[in-house]
C-alpha positions in Angstrom: -25.7 -32.4 -2.0 -24.0 -35.3 -3.6 -20.6 -33.6 -3.6 -20.6 -33.2 0.2 -21.0 -37.0 0.5 -18.5 -38.0 -2.2 -15.7 -35.5 -1.9 -14.3 -36.3 1.5 -10.6 -36.0 0.7 -9.3 -36.5 4.3 -11.0 -38.7 6.9 -9.2 -38.4 10.2 -8.9 -41.7 12.1 -8.1 -42.5 15.7 -4.5 -42.2 16.7 -3.5 -40.2 13.6 -1.5 -37.1 14.5 -2.8 -34.2 12.4 -3.1 -30.5 13.1 -6.5 -29.5 11.8 -6.3 -25.7 11.6 -5.1 -24.3 8.3 -4.0 -21.0 9.9 -1.1 -22.6 11.8 1.7 -20.1 12.3 5.4 -21.0 12.8 6.6 -20.3 16.3 9.6 -18.6 17.6 10.7 -20.1 20.9 11.8 -17.6 23.7 12.7 -20.3 26.3 16.0 -19.7 27.9 18.9 -22.1 27.4 19.7 -24.7 30.1 22.9 -22.7 30.9 20.9 -19.5 31.4 18.3 -21.2 33.5 20.9 -22.7 35.8 22.7 -19.4 36.1 19.6 -17.5 36.9 18.4 -19.6 39.8 19.9 -21.2 42.9 21.7 -24.4 42.7 19.6 -27.4 41.7 19.3 -30.4 39.4 18.9 -29.9 35.7 15.8 -31.7 34.4 14.4 -31.5 30.8 17.1 -29.0 30.0 16.1 -26.6 32.9 16.8 -26.1 36.5 14.4 -28.3 38.5 12.5 -26.3 41.1 11.8 -28.2 44.4 9.3 -25.6 45.6 6.5 -23.5 44.1 4.1 -20.9 45.3 1.5 -22.1 42.7 1.9 -25.3 40.8 -0.4 -25.7 37.7 -1.1 -29.1 36.3 -1.9 -29.0 32.6 -0.5 -27.2 29.6 -3.6 -26.4 27.6 -4.5 -22.8 26.9 -6.3 -22.4 30.3 -3.4 -23.6 32.4 -0.8 -21.7 30.5 -2.9 -18.5 30.7 -3.0 -18.9 34.5 0.8 -19.3 34.6 1.2 -16.2 32.4 -1.1 -14.1 34.6 0.3 -15.2 37.9 3.9 -14.5 36.8 2.9 -11.2 35.2 1.2 -10.2 38.5 4.5 -10.7 40.3 4.3 -14.2 41.8 7.9 -15.5 41.9 7.5 -19.2 42.0 5.0 -20.3 39.4 5.5 -23.8 38.0 3.5 -25.5 35.2 3.7 -29.3 34.6 2.5 -30.8 31.3 2.4 -34.5 30.9 3.3 -34.5 27.2 3.4 -31.3 25.2 1.7 -27.9 25.4 -1.8 -27.9 23.8 -2.2 -31.7 24.0 -5.8 -32.5 24.8 -8.6 -30.3 23.7 -6.7 -27.2 22.9 -4.8 -28.2 19.8 -7.8 -29.3 17.7 -10.2 -26.5 18.8 -12.0 -24.4 16.2 -10.7 -21.4 18.1 -13.9 -19.2 18.1 -13.8 -16.0 20.1 -16.8 -14.0 21.0 -17.8 -11.2 23.3 -21.3 -12.7 23.7 -22.4 -14.8 26.7 -25.9 -15.1 28.1 -24.5 -14.9 31.6 -23.7 -11.7 33.4 -20.1 -11.8 34.6 -19.0 -14.4 32.1 -19.3 -11.5 29.6 -16.4 -10.0 31.5 -14.3 -13.1 31.0 -15.0 -13.0 27.2 -14.3 -9.3 27.0 -11.0 -9.6 28.8 -9.9 -12.6 26.7 -10.4 -10.7 23.4 -8.7 -7.6 24.6 -5.7 -9.6 25.8 -5.5 -11.6 22.5 -5.5 -8.3 20.6 -2.2 -7.2 22.2 -0.6 -10.6 23.0 1.6 -10.8 19.9 3.0 -7.3 20.5 3.8 -8.2 24.1 5.4 -11.6 23.6 6.7 -11.5 20.0 4.6 -14.6 19.2 2.1 -14.5 16.4 -1.4 -15.7 17.4 -3.3 -15.8 14.2 -6.2 -13.6 15.6 -9.0 -12.8 13.1 -11.7 -10.4 14.1 -14.3 -10.2 11.3 -17.2 -10.1 13.9 -20.0 -12.6 14.4 -23.7 -12.8 13.9 -26.2 -15.0 15.8 -29.0 -15.6 13.3 -32.7 -15.5 14.4 -35.1 -17.2 12.0 -38.2 -17.5 14.2 -40.1 -14.9 16.2 -39.2 -16.5 19.5 -35.5 -16.2 18.5 -36.0 -12.5 17.9 -37.4 -12.3 21.4 -34.3 -14.1 22.6 -32.0 -11.6 20.9 -33.9 -8.7 22.5 -33.8 -10.4 25.9 -30.0 -10.7 25.5 -29.6 -7.1 24.4 -31.3 -5.7 27.5 -28.9 -7.8 29.6 -25.9 -6.4 27.7 -26.5 -2.6 27.5 -25.1 -2.1 31.0 -21.9 -4.0 30.1 -18.9 -2.8 28.0 -19.5 -5.7 25.5 -20.0 -4.3 22.0 -23.3 -5.9 20.8 -26.0 -4.8 18.4 -29.4 -6.1 17.3 -29.5 -5.8 13.4 -32.1 -6.3 10.8 -32.0 -8.6 7.7 -30.5 -5.9 5.4 -27.4 -5.4 7.7 -27.1 -9.2 8.1 -26.9 -9.6 4.4 -24.5 -6.8 4.0 -22.1 -8.4 6.5 -22.6 -11.9 5.2 -23.6 -11.7 1.5 -23.5 -15.5 1.0 -26.6 -16.1 3.2 -30.0 -17.3 1.9 -32.0 -14.5 3.5 -35.5 -16.1 3.1 -35.7 -17.1 6.8 -33.5 -14.4 8.4 -35.5 -12.1 10.7 -32.7 -10.5 12.7 -29.2 -11.0 13.9 -27.2 -10.3 17.1 -24.0 -8.7 15.9 -20.7 -8.6 17.9 -18.0 -6.7 16.1 -14.6 -7.8 17.2 -15.5 -11.4 17.5 -13.8 -14.0 15.4 -11.3 -16.8 15.8 -7.8 -17.5 16.8 -5.2 -20.2 16.3 -5.4 -22.1 19.6 -1.9 -23.6 19.2 -0.3 -20.2 18.5 -2.3 -18.6 21.3 -1.1 -21.1 23.8 2.5 -20.8 22.7 2.3 -17.0 23.0 0.9 -17.3 26.5 3.7 -19.7 27.4 6.3 -17.3 26.0 4.8 -14.6 28.2 4.7 -16.8 31.2 8.4 -17.7 30.8 9.2 -14.0 30.1 7.8 -13.1 33.5 9.5 -15.9 35.3 7.2 -18.9 35.3 8.8 -22.3 34.8 7.2 -24.8 32.4 8.2 -28.5 32.4 7.2 -31.0 29.8 7.0 -33.9 29.5 6.4 -34.0 33.3 3.4 -36.1 34.3 2.1 -35.9 37.8 2.1 -39.3 39.5 0.9 -38.5 43.0 -0.4 -35.6 45.1 0.2 -35.7 48.8 -1.1 -33.0 51.2 1.2 -32.0 54.0 0.3 -31.2 57.6 0.7 -27.4 57.0 -1.7 -27.3 54.0 0.9 -27.6 51.2 1.2 -30.3 48.6 4.0 -32.7 47.6 3.6 -33.1 43.8 5.4 -36.2 42.6 6.7 -36.6 39.0 9.2 -38.9 37.4 11.7 -36.1 37.6 11.3 -35.4 41.3 8.9 -34.0 43.9 7.9 -30.3 44.1 6.5 -28.8 47.4 3.8 -26.4 46.4 1.8 -23.9 48.5 -1.2 -24.5 46.2 -2.0 -26.7 43.2 -4.3 -26.0 40.3 -5.9 -28.8 38.3 -6.1 -27.5 34.7 -5.9 -30.8 33.0 -8.9 -30.8 30.7 -10.2 -34.3 30.1 -7.6 -35.7 32.5 -9.3 -33.7 35.3 -11.0 -36.8 36.8 -7.7 -38.7 37.0 -6.0 -35.9 38.8 -9.0 -35.4 41.1 -9.0 -39.1 42.0 -5.4 -38.8 43.3 -6.9 -36.9 46.3 -10.3 -38.5 46.5 -12.5 -36.3 44.2 -14.8 -37.5 41.4 -14.9 -34.4 39.3 -18.1 -34.4 37.2 -16.5 -33.9 33.8 -16.8 -36.0 30.7 -15.4 -35.8 27.2 -17.8 -35.1 24.3 -17.0 -35.9 20.6 -17.2 -32.5 18.8 -16.9 -32.5 15.1 -16.2 -29.8 12.6 -15.7 -29.8 8.9 -13.2 -27.8 6.8 -13.8 -27.3 3.1 -11.5 -26.6 0.2 -11.5 -23.2 -1.5 -15.0 -21.9 -2.3 -14.9 -19.6 -5.3 -17.5 -17.3 -3.8 -15.6 -17.0 -0.6 -12.3 -16.4 -2.4 -13.9 -13.6 -4.4 -14.8 -11.6 -1.3 -12.7 -8.6 -0.4 -13.2 -8.9 3.4 -13.4 -11.9 5.7 -16.8 -13.2 6.5 -18.1 -12.8 10.0 -18.6 -16.0 12.0 -22.3 -17.0 11.9 -24.2 -19.1 14.4 -27.4 -20.4 13.0 -29.4 -21.0 16.2 -32.2 -23.1 14.7 -29.7 -25.2 12.7 -27.4 -25.5 15.8 -24.1 -24.9 14.1 -21.4 -22.3 13.7 -19.7 -21.4 10.4 -16.7 -19.3 9.7 -14.2 -18.6 6.9 -11.1 -20.7 6.9 -8.6 -19.3 4.4 -10.7 -19.3 1.1 -13.0 -22.0 2.3 -15.4 -22.5 5.2 -15.3 -24.3 8.6 -18.6 -25.7 9.8 -19.2 -27.1 13.3 -22.5 -28.5 14.5 -23.9 -29.3 18.0 -25.7 -32.6 17.5 -29.0 -33.6 19.1 -29.0 -35.5 22.4 -29.8 -38.8 20.7 -27.0 -38.6 18.2 -24.1 -36.9 19.9 -21.3 -39.1 21.3 -19.8 -39.2 24.8 -16.5 -40.8 25.5 -17.9 -42.4 28.6 -15.4 -45.2 28.6 -12.9 -42.6 29.8 -15.1 -42.0 32.8 -15.2 -45.7 33.7 -11.7 -46.7 32.7 -9.7 -43.5 32.5 -8.1 -41.8 29.6 -5.9 -44.2 27.5 -2.2 -43.7 28.4 -0.5 -41.6 25.9 -3.6 -40.0 24.4 -2.8 -36.4 23.7 -2.9 -35.2 20.1 -5.1 -38.0 18.7 -8.6 -37.7 17.3 -11.7 -39.8 17.2 -13.1 -41.5 14.2 -15.3 -38.9 12.4 -18.9 -39.7 11.5 -20.5 -37.5 8.9 -23.8 -39.3 9.0 -24.3 -38.1 12.6 -24.2 -34.5 11.5 -26.2 -34.6 8.2 -29.2 -32.9 9.7 -27.1 -29.9 10.5 -25.3 -30.1 7.1 -28.6 -29.7 5.4 -29.6 -26.7 7.5 -26.3 -25.1 6.7 -26.5 -25.8 3.0 -29.9 -24.1 3.0 -28.7 -21.1 4.9 -25.3 -20.9 3.1 -26.0 -22.4 -0.4 -22.4 -22.3 -1.6 -21.8 -25.2 0.8 -23.7 -27.5 -1.6 -20.8 -27.4 -4.0 -17.9 -27.4 -1.5 -15.4 -30.1 -1.2 -14.6 -31.3 2.3 -10.8 -31.6 2.9 -10.9 -32.2 6.6 -13.2 -33.6 9.3 -12.1 -33.2 12.9 -13.6 -35.2 15.7 -11.9 -34.5 19.0 -12.7 -34.5 22.7 -13.9 -31.4 24.5 -14.8 -31.6 28.2 -18.3 -30.9 29.6 -19.7 -30.5 33.0 -23.4 -31.2 33.7 -24.4 -27.6 33.1 -21.8 -26.8 30.5 -20.0 -24.2 32.7 -16.5 -24.7 33.9 -15.4 -25.5 37.4 -13.1 -22.6 38.5 -11.8 -21.8 42.0 -10.7 -23.4 45.2 -12.3 -26.8 46.1 -14.1 -27.5 49.3 -12.9 -30.4 51.5 -9.2 -29.9 51.1 -6.9 -26.9 51.5 -5.1 -25.2 48.6 -6.5 -27.3 45.8 -7.9 -25.3 43.0 -9.6 -26.4 39.7 -9.8 -24.8 36.3 -11.5 -27.6 34.5 -14.6 -28.5 32.5 -14.1 -25.9 29.7 -16.4 -26.5 26.8 -15.1 -23.2 25.3 -11.5 -23.1 26.6 -10.1 -20.8 24.0 -12.4 -17.8 24.7 -12.4 -18.5 28.4 -8.6 -19.0 28.7 -7.5 -15.4 28.9 -10.3 -14.1 31.2 -10.3 -17.1 33.5 -6.5 -16.9 33.8 -6.8 -13.3 35.0 -9.8 -14.1 37.2 -8.0 -16.9 39.0 -4.8 -15.0 39.2 -6.5 -12.1 40.9 -8.3 -14.4 43.3 -5.1 -16.2 44.2 -3.1 -13.0 44.6 -5.7 -11.1 46.7 -7.5 -13.8 48.5 -11.0 -13.1 47.0 -12.6 -13.3 43.6 -12.4 -10.1 41.6 -16.1 -10.4 40.8 -18.9 -12.9 41.3 -18.8 -16.2 39.3 -20.6 -18.5 41.6 -22.1 -20.2 38.6 -18.6 -21.5 37.9 -17.8 -22.5 41.5 -16.5 -26.1 41.5 -18.4 -26.6 44.8 -21.8 -26.4 43.1 -21.4 -30.2 42.6 -21.0 -33.0 45.2 -21.5 -36.7 45.6 -25.0 -36.5 44.1 -23.4 -35.9 40.7 -23.1 -39.6 39.8 -21.8 -40.9 36.5 -25.3 -41.6 35.1 -26.4 -38.1 36.0 -23.3 -36.6 34.5 -23.7 -38.5 31.3 -27.4 -37.6 31.0 -26.7 -33.9 31.7 -23.7 -33.8 29.2 -25.9 -35.1 26.5 -28.6 -32.6 27.3 -26.2 -29.7 27.6 -24.5 -30.4 24.3 -27.9 -30.3 22.6 -28.7 -27.2 24.6 -25.9 -25.1 23.1 -28.3 -23.4 20.7 -31.7 -23.9 22.2 -33.7 -20.9 23.2 -32.4 -19.5 26.4 -35.6 -18.6 28.3 -35.8 -17.0 31.8 -36.6 -19.5 34.5 -35.0 -22.2 32.3 -35.3 -25.8 33.5 -33.4 -28.9 32.2 -34.8 -32.2 33.1 -32.2 -34.9 32.1 -30.8 -36.9 35.0 -33.5 -35.8 37.4 -34.2 -36.5 40.2 -30.9 -37.1 41.8 -30.4 -38.7 45.2 -31.2 -35.2 46.6 -34.9 -35.4 47.2 -36.6 -34.3 50.4 -38.8 -36.4 52.6 -41.9 -34.9 51.0 -40.8 -35.2 47.3 -42.9 -38.3 46.6 -46.0 -36.5 48.0 -45.5 -33.4 45.9 -43.8 -34.4 42.7 -47.1 -35.0 40.7 -48.8 -31.9 42.2 -46.7 -29.1 40.6 -43.9 -27.9 38.5 -40.5 -28.8 40.0 -37.3 -27.0 39.8 -33.7 -28.2 40.4 -31.6 -26.3 43.0 -28.1 -27.7 43.7 -29.4 -31.2 42.8 -32.5 -30.9 44.9 -36.0 -31.1 43.6 -38.1 -28.2 44.9 -41.7 -27.1 43.8 -41.9 -23.8 41.8 -45.7 -23.7 41.7 -48.6 -26.1 42.1 -51.4 -27.2 39.8 -55.2 -27.0 40.4 -58.0 -28.3 38.3 -58.3 -26.3 35.1 -54.7 -25.0 35.1 -52.5 -25.3 32.0 -49.9 -27.6 33.6 -46.3 -28.5 32.8 -43.2 -26.6 32.0 -44.0 -24.0 29.3 -41.2 -21.4 29.2 -41.7 -18.0 27.7 -40.2 -14.5 27.6 -43.6 -13.3 28.7 -46.1 -14.3 31.4 -46.9 -17.9 30.9 -48.9 -20.7 32.4 -47.6 -20.3 36.0 -48.6 -16.6 36.2 -52.2 -17.0 37.6 -51.5 -20.0 39.8 -48.6 -18.1 41.5 -51.0 -15.3 42.2 -53.3 -17.8 43.8 -50.5 -19.0 46.0 -49.5 -15.5 47.1 -53.2 -14.9 48.1 -53.1 -18.1 50.0 -50.1 -17.0 52.1 -51.4 -13.5 52.6 -54.9 -14.6 53.7 -54.7 -18.2 55.0 -51.8 -20.6 55.4 -49.4 -22.2 53.1 -46.6 -24.8 53.3 -43.4 -24.8 51.3 -40.6 -27.3 51.0 -37.3 -25.5 51.9 -35.1 -28.5 52.3 -32.5 -27.4 49.7 -31.1 -24.8 52.2 -27.5 -25.6 53.1 -27.2 -26.4 56.9 -24.1 -26.6 59.1 -23.7 -27.3 62.8 -20.8 -25.4 64.4 -19.7 -26.1 67.9 -16.6 -26.1 70.1 -14.8 -23.8 72.5 -13.8 -21.3 69.7 -17.2 -21.3 67.9 -18.2 -17.8 69.0 -14.8 -16.5 68.4 -14.8 -18.0 64.9 -18.3 -16.7 64.0 -17.5 -13.3 65.3 -14.5 -13.2 63.0 -16.5 -14.5 60.0 -19.7 -12.5 60.3 -20.4 -8.7 60.4 -23.4 -9.1 62.8 -23.3 -9.9 66.5 -23.9 -13.5 67.4 -27.4 -14.3 68.6 -27.9 -15.4 72.2 -29.0 -19.0 73.0 -32.5 -19.6 71.6 -32.3 -16.6 69.2 -31.8 -16.3 65.5 -30.4 -13.5 63.3 -29.4 -12.8 59.7 -25.6 -12.3 59.3 -23.2 -11.8 56.4 -19.8 -13.0 55.6 -17.8 -10.4 53.8 -14.6 -10.5 51.7 -11.5 -8.5 52.8 -12.6 -5.8 50.4 -16.0 -5.6 52.1 -18.1 -7.4 49.5 -20.9 -9.8 50.4 -19.6 -13.3 50.2 -22.7 -15.0 51.8 -25.9 -14.4 53.7 -26.5 -16.8 56.5 -29.2 -17.3 59.1 -27.6 -18.1 62.5 -29.2 -19.7 65.5 -27.4 -20.4 68.8 -29.1 -23.7 69.9 -27.1 -24.2 73.1 -24.0 -22.4 74.6 -21.4 -22.5 71.8 -23.5 -24.6 69.5 -24.8 -22.9 66.3 -27.0 -23.9 63.4 -26.1 -22.0 60.2 -28.5 -21.9 57.3 -27.5 -20.7 53.8 -29.0 -20.8 50.3 -29.2 -24.0 48.3 -26.7 -22.8 45.7 -24.2 -21.7 48.4 -23.8 -24.8 50.5 -20.2 -25.8 49.7 -19.3 -22.4 48.5 -19.9 -21.1 52.0 -18.5 -24.2 53.8 -15.2 -23.9 51.9 -14.8 -20.3 53.0 -15.5 -21.2 56.7 -13.1 -24.2 56.6 -10.4 -22.0 55.1 -10.7 -19.5 58.0 -10.8 -22.3 60.6 -7.5 -23.6 59.2 -5.9 -20.2 58.9 -6.9 -19.1 62.5 -6.4 -22.5 64.1 -9.8 -22.4 65.7 -10.9 -25.3 67.9 -14.3 -26.0 66.4 -16.2 -28.9 64.9 -18.2 -28.2 61.7 -20.7 -30.7 60.4 -22.6 -30.4 57.1 -26.1 -31.7 57.9 -27.7 -30.4 54.7 -28.9 -33.9 53.5 -29.9 -35.1 57.0 -32.4 -32.3 57.9 -35.6 -31.5 55.9 -37.2 -28.1 56.2 -40.8 -27.0 55.9 -41.9 -23.4 55.9 -45.4 -22.7 57.3 -46.6 -19.2 56.6 -49.7 -17.1 56.7 -52.1 -15.4 59.2 -53.6 -18.8 60.2 -50.3 -20.7 60.5 -50.2 -20.3 64.3 -53.7 -21.8 64.6 -52.7 -24.8 62.5 -49.4 -25.5 64.4 -51.0 -25.0 67.8 -53.3 -27.9 67.2 -50.3 -30.2 66.9 -48.1 -29.1 69.8 -48.2 -28.3 73.5 -45.7 -25.5 73.0 -47.2 -22.0 73.3 -47.1 -20.6 69.7 -48.6 -17.3 70.7 -46.8 -14.0 69.9 -45.8 -13.7 73.5 -44.9 -17.4 73.9 -42.9 -17.7 70.7 -41.4 -14.4 69.6 -40.1 -13.4 66.2 -36.5 -14.7 65.5 -36.7 -17.2 68.4 -35.9 -20.9 68.1 -37.4 -23.7 70.2 -37.2 -27.5 70.3 -40.8 -28.7 70.1 -42.8 -31.8 69.4 -45.2 -31.5 66.5 -47.7 -34.4 66.2 -45.4 -36.2 68.7 -42.4 -35.8 66.4 -39.4 -33.8 67.8 -38.0 -31.0 65.7 -36.7 -27.4 65.9 -38.9 -24.5 65.0 -37.7 -21.0 64.2 -40.1 -18.2 64.0 -39.0 -16.7 60.7 -40.5 -16.5 57.2 -39.0 -15.6 53.9 -42.4 -14.5 52.7 -42.5 -11.8 55.4 -45.8 -13.2 56.7 -46.4 -14.8 60.1 -44.5 -18.1 59.8 -42.1 -20.7 61.0 -39.4 -22.9 59.6 -39.5 -26.4 60.9 -36.2 -28.4 60.9 -37.0 -32.1 60.9 -35.1 -35.3 60.5 -35.6 -36.3 56.8 -37.2 -39.7 57.9 -39.9 -37.8 59.8 -40.6 -35.1 57.3 -43.5 -36.7 55.4 -45.3 -37.5 58.7 -44.9 -33.9 59.9 -46.1 -32.6 56.5 -49.2 -34.8 56.4 -50.1 -33.9 60.0 -49.9 -30.2 59.2 -51.9 -30.5 56.1 -54.6 -32.5 57.9 -54.7 -30.1 60.8 -55.1 -27.1 58.5 -58.1 -28.2 56.5 -60.5 -25.8 58.2 -58.0 -23.0 57.7 -57.8 -23.6 54.0 -54.2 -24.8 54.1 -52.4 -25.6 50.8 -49.0 -25.8 49.2 -47.0 -22.9 47.7 -43.8 -22.8 45.7 -40.7 -20.7 45.2 -42.2 -18.4 42.6 -44.8 -17.2 45.1 -42.1 -16.9 47.8 -40.0 -14.7 45.4 -42.9 -12.4 44.7 -43.8 -12.1 48.4 -40.2 -11.4 49.5 -39.9 -8.7 46.9 -43.1 -7.0 48.1 -41.6 -7.0 51.6 -38.3 -5.5 50.3 -36.2 -8.6 51.3 -32.8 -8.7 49.5 -31.8 -12.0 47.9 -28.2 -13.3 48.0 -26.9 -13.8 44.5 -29.1 -11.0 43.2 -29.1 -7.8 45.4 -26.0 -8.9 47.2 -23.0 -10.9 46.1 -19.2 -10.5 45.5 -19.9 -7.6 43.2 -21.7 -5.5 46.0 -20.9 -4.2 49.4 -23.6 -4.4 52.1 -23.9 -0.6 52.5 -24.9 0.0 48.9 -27.2 -3.0 49.2 -29.1 -1.5 52.1 -28.0 -4.1 54.6 -26.8 -1.5 57.2 -29.0 -3.0 59.9 -27.1 -6.3 59.8 -23.6 -4.8 59.8 -22.2 -3.9 63.2 -19.2 -1.8 62.6 -19.0 -1.0 66.3 -18.8 -4.6 67.5 -15.4 -5.4 69.2 -14.5 -8.3 66.9 -12.3 -7.5 63.9 -14.5 -9.3 61.4 -13.4 -9.9 57.8 -14.1 -6.8 55.7 -14.6 -4.5 58.7 -11.7 -2.1 57.8 -12.7 -2.0 54.1 -16.3 -1.2 55.1 -15.2 1.6 57.3 -13.2 3.1 54.4 -16.2 2.6 52.1 -18.5 4.4 54.5 -16.0 7.2 55.0 -15.5 7.8 51.3 -19.3 7.7 50.5 -21.2 5.4 48.2 -21.3 5.9 44.4 -24.5 3.8 43.9 -27.3 2.4 45.9 -30.0 -0.3 45.6 -33.3 1.3 44.6 -36.8 -0.2 44.8 -38.7 0.3 41.6 -42.3 -0.1 40.5 -43.2 -0.4 36.8 -46.2 -0.4 34.6 -45.9 -3.3 32.1 -48.2 -5.4 30.0 -47.6 -9.1 29.7 -44.0 -9.1 30.9 -42.2 -8.6 34.2 -38.5 -7.9 35.1 -36.4 -10.9 36.0 -33.2 -9.2 37.0 -30.1 -8.0 35.1 -32.1 -5.7 32.8 -30.7 -2.3 31.8 -32.0 0.8 33.5 -32.0 4.0 31.4 -32.3 7.7 32.2 -32.5 10.5 29.6 -31.2 8.2 26.9 -28.2 6.9 28.9 -27.6 3.6 30.7 -27.5 4.4 34.4 -27.8 0.9 36.1 -29.2 -2.5 36.1 -32.0 -4.4 37.9 -31.0 -7.3 40.2 -34.3 -9.1 40.5 -37.9 -8.6 39.7 -41.4 -10.0 39.8 -45.1 -9.2 39.7 -46.6 -8.0 42.9 -50.0 -9.7 43.2 -50.9 -7.7 46.3 -50.4 -4.3 44.7 -51.0 -5.4 41.1 -47.8 -4.0 39.4 -44.4 -5.1 38.4 -41.5 -4.4 40.8 -37.8 -4.7 40.8 -34.6 -4.0 42.7 -31.9 -2.2 40.8 -28.6 -0.4 41.3 -28.6 3.3 40.5 -26.1 6.2 41.0 -26.7 7.7 44.5 -28.2 10.9 43.0 -30.8 8.9 41.1 -31.7 6.4 43.9 -34.1 8.8 45.6 -37.8 8.3 46.1 -39.9 9.7 43.2 -37.1 9.5 40.7 -38.3 8.3 37.3 -36.2 6.0 35.1 -36.8 3.4 32.4 -36.3 -0.3 32.5 -35.7 -2.2 29.3 -37.6 -5.4 28.7 -37.5 -7.2 25.3 -36.3 -4.2 23.5 -38.9 -1.8 24.9 -38.3 0.8 27.6 -40.9 0.8 30.4 -41.5 3.7 32.8 -40.3 3.0 36.3 -40.2 5.0 39.6 -38.1 4.7 42.7 -40.5 4.2 45.6 -40.2 3.8 49.4 -39.7 0.2 50.3 -41.4 -2.0 51.1 -44.6 -2.1 49.1 -46.1 -4.4 51.8 -45.1 -4.3 55.4 -43.9 -7.5 57.0 -46.1 -9.2 59.6 -43.9 -8.4 62.6 -43.9 -4.7 61.5 -47.7 -4.7 61.1 -48.1 -6.3 64.5 -45.8 -3.8 66.1 -47.6 -0.9 64.6 -51.0 -2.2 65.6 -49.8 -2.6 69.2 -48.4 0.9 69.1 -51.6 2.3 67.8 -53.7 0.5 70.5 -51.4 1.8 73.2 -51.7 5.4 72.1 -55.5 5.3 72.2 
């Protein structure tokens, strides 16, 4: 071990310009000459050796690999006026010093598509542009050295089989064959991705820039942006020292300068630079002797990656929360002027725990000489995912920021954004990367706490129902949070704290994640029984809530939603569709007074949906007023057969079935406190949602709980609600329906009014989809399992072939079996069809059944009345 301490031949220091990657490839410029540029365009000033463009269809700020990729893809797609401005030189920032890892693997669902596209693009980019990219594809292996890690690999495999991503679970013998320098004493299995590897980030960016110019994009550097001014028609004046450009839209792709650019228009983007270190060794004789390049390994327990670099090794750890470094001074004071291709002071002591892990796993490291230590800034968001797409609150401002893994994301995200910009809708669902998932509640202390946590979480076990607790609670707590926080296990939803399940005496309490049924399983069954037999109360405050009113409100909503608008005092479920007929959002709509509507959407969709609505308002010139009242109004759900009895004790309003019908809304007083009550329940049982001023929420809750003592009232959480809604066959937005699905295949026909007069968004596309026939349908599946239940996104098999995927799943406590929704080819989505669902590497028998397993309360009531009338 002594050599690794004593043989540090190069120690990089702040403000030293050094290119760290030893694979650097000379570049051949394909930029046109100033004379050619001037001749090709209309008359204009020559700036930086090129004709200066005064206008742009899309203006991209930032010349790292992500920004340049977007310029390349937009220009290649045929956009005529694409301009990219870089403040210093291309690759300055995080791109130039990146380790350049590329992998097909991602634990998410559609982010796999981003990775897949990137690798396929990089494979052919040199041929297309004439620029070498230094792409190495020796494959990669994620090492599992504990039984729970093996479960994690199996969990990821079942979520990958229905994708095109090449990925294999391999045993120790195959791991050793692929990477013969490993100490195999702890290796239990590996997740192998052939085609993975690494690429020279500098060369990649230059190749993308060459392609962008080849297809007509204009790149200016150095050209810092000094001001951004919105115009009255939704465009932007982008000011630089060389002149102003009028742009139809702007894209912030500025990496760790994202906050500075955001502040120009009043946004505080929650991004922060993290110090990431990696070490490069001199030639290692054992590596040099190999005939083929070693695959990249990721030692999940040691929390590091390691790959071959020429005849040596490159080793990069992800440090623990208490040791890793944030450049938080940049958040407070801004990035130092001129910082571009500088690095931080390296600190080998900080990573020694990981070095020791690596030397044990790869023993040749013990005698390796270090020739380079790189410590550079990479940008993190609170959840480690980038912020990609149009931003709510201002028109035609897009972000492509917060990339902790910019190299592998660059190609796919450039294509994703280009398709969205060119067609007006995302090509597939990536709401987890929506910039609008954050808002004012993401304060600087929260952001710093989450960045520390996320950096350390790079290689922690990725459990289902994962919770991360740093920085919580935020300012987003409901009026009953203080009453509930010690009584159960809380989850975070869009910054809100919301109970997942509640404790009782004798329960195994706390957050104890597992790939199998764990400590919450029996308590959740208890809560389901409570709602089915007595009365339960749930905090639903995280719902997004908007008030829409004005003379054009009905006209606007008729254009936005596929359902007809409810009459005054009534509620319905409606869907916003994309132009291609996909489900953009599911919203509960109530008309409170003539032309005044309350819109309720999911917690994770609040600003995602509001941005879409605001865009349509601006495009159509509608005279409406939209107010986001999400944080002002608390929501309590009261559900169960005895819920009516409890609420009736507290109000003079007639709560009977005749007096307060299903999907009706009334302003009532409960315990003397004014609120709005809607008879609706996401459990499918008799229930109401109560919309209350936050300041009165605790008083209403306490009054309800006291009034319901004789009825056995108690709390229930979101895990029980999910089980109950699945029993009733209720679809969930983000699972059964999203921008990857159309409402007809999702079984939402009842809510889609193709014959309504209004030409709602997506109507024409749906008519064509219906005429052409569906290729797949949502099926309702029951399963016989042991100690495990489907979560969603598992692979469905039939006769040895992959035929579909689940979308969500849970245990049905009422019918004592596992159940799931899943998409299947139309010919297999028939009642009685048998298939298999893969869970943790095992295929379980499943059957398509008639939905729902349990009838909803309104349906049961209607059938009972019908039966009585026929006697």
